[in-house]
C-alpha positions in Angstrom: -0.4 23.7 -21.4 1.0 21.3 -18.7 -1.3 22.0 -16.1 -4.2 20.1 -17.8 -4.7 16.6 -17.0 -4.4 15.6 -20.6 -0.8 14.6 -21.3 0.7 15.1 -24.6 4.2 13.4 -24.0 4.0 9.7 -22.6 8.0 9.3 -23.1 8.8 11.2 -20.0 10.7 9.2 -17.4 8.9 9.2 -13.9 11.1 10.5 -11.1 12.4 8.6 -8.2 9.9 10.4 -6.1 6.8 9.0 -8.2 8.2 5.2 -7.5 8.5 5.7 -4.0 4.9 7.2 -3.5 3.9 4.1 -5.9 5.4 1.7 -3.8 4.4 3.3 -0.7 0.7 3.3 -2.0 1.0 -0.4 -2.9 2.2 -1.2 0.4 -0.5 0.7 2.1 -3.3 -1.0 0.1 -2.0 -4.5 0.3 -2.6 -4.1 4.0 -6.1 -2.9 3.3 -6.7 -5.9 1.0 -5.2 -8.0 3.9 -7.5 -6.7 6.1 -10.4 -7.1 4.4 -9.7 -10.7 3.1 -9.0 -11.4 6.9 -12.6 -9.9 7.9 -14.4 -11.5 4.9 -13.0 -14.9 5.9 -13.8 -14.3 9.3 -10.6 -15.1 10.6 -11.2 -14.7 14.5 -7.5 -14.5 15.4 -7.0 -11.6 13.1 -10.5 -9.9 14.7 -9.7 -10.7 18.2 -7.0 -8.0 17.8 -9.9 -5.4 17.6 -12.2 -6.8 20.3 -14.6 -9.5 20.7 -14.7 -11.3 17.1 -18.3 -12.2 17.2 -19.6 -8.9 18.2 -17.3 -7.2 15.2 -18.7 -9.9 12.6 -22.3 -9.2 13.7 -21.6 -5.5 13.4 -20.2 -6.1 9.6 -23.3 -8.5 8.8 -25.9 -5.8 10.0 -24.3 -3.4 7.0 -26.6 -3.2 4.2 -25.5 -4.7 0.8 -24.7 -1.3 -1.1 -22.3 -0.4 2.0 -20.6 -3.7 1.6 -20.2 -3.3 -2.2 -18.8 0.0 -1.6 -16.3 -1.3 0.9 -15.2 -3.8 -1.7 -14.8 -0.9 -4.5 -13.1 1.1 -1.8 -10.5 -1.4 -1.1 -10.0 -3.4 -4.7 -10.3 -0.2 -6.3 -7.1 1.0 -4.4 -5.5 -2.0 -5.0 -6.1 -1.7 -8.8 -5.1 1.8 -8.8 -1.8 0.6 -7.2 -0.9 -1.9 -9.8 -1.9 0.6 -12.4 0.6 3.2 -11.0 3.3 0.4 -10.7 2.7 -0.2 -14.5 2.6 3.5 -15.2 -1.1 3.4 -16.6 -3.2 6.4 -17.0 -6.4 4.5 -15.6 -4.7 4.5 -12.0 -6.3 7.8 -11.7 -9.7 6.2 -12.6 -9.3 3.4 -10.0 -8.6 5.6 -7.3 -11.4 7.8 -7.9 -13.8 4.7 -8.0 -12.0 3.8 -4.7 -12.6 7.0 -3.2 -16.3 7.3 -3.8 -16.4 3.6 -2.5 -14.5 4.8 0.7 -16.2 7.7 1.3 -19.5 6.0 1.0 -18.9 2.8 3.3 -16.8 4.6 5.9 -19.6 7.4 5.7 -22.1 4.7 6.5 -20.1 3.2 9.4 -19.4 6.5 10.9 -22.8 7.9 10.8 -25.3 5.4 10.5 -23.9 2.4 12.2 -21.1 3.1 14.6 -19.1 0.4 16.2 -20.1 -1.6 19.0 -19.7 -0.2 22.3 -16.4 -1.2 23.9 -14.7 -1.4 20.4 -14.4 1.9 19.6 -10.8 3.8 20.0 -9.3 7.0 18.8 -7.5 4.9 16.1 -10.8 3.6 14.7 -12.2 7.2 14.7 -9.2 8.7 13.0 -8.4 5.6 10.5 -11.3 6.2 8.1 -10.2 9.7 7.6 -6.9 8.7 6.9 -7.8 6.2 4.6 -10.0 8.7 2.8 -7.0 11.3 2.6 -4.4 8.6 1.3 -7.1 7.8 -1.4 -7.7 11.1 -2.3 -4.0 12.1 -2.5 -3.2 9.2 -4.6 -6.0 10.2 -7.0 -4.5 13.5 -7.5 -1.1 12.6 -7.6 -2.0 10.2 -10.5 -4.0 12.9 -12.1 -0.9 15.2 -11.6 1.6 12.3 -12.9 -0.6 12.0 -16.4 -0.4 15.5 -17.0 3.4 15.5 -16.8 3.5 12.5 -18.9 4.6 9.9 -16.4 1.6 7.6 -16.9 0.7 6.2 -20.6 
């Protein structure tokens, strides 16, 4: 039964589409890591592209600890998932699952309980959290399928 999440043959060669998705995912998630690092190091030039850097930093500092931890799990779980995809590890799906939980919790908090300061909201800012969650969910699903097909070890 090839539709299960348990692979029986890990010698299968991954197709070019797998590598394209793995590389695209790594590039996407490397930007997420860059954004996280620029925000956490309070790079005002970078943050200034989104509005008043101090207002943005004050808003981020108002997040509860659990939300900040979930944000880190979301970002670094996806980076780890991408690296694990590139080395064809079956643990990529687990890393993306952790990332998905972190992203849903942290982005859910910012969308529902702590919206961006007035004047900093944009259409992109409202849509991007949904795009992030969709990409992580798609990578998680794809890794599960890749494992079932024997592309991950």
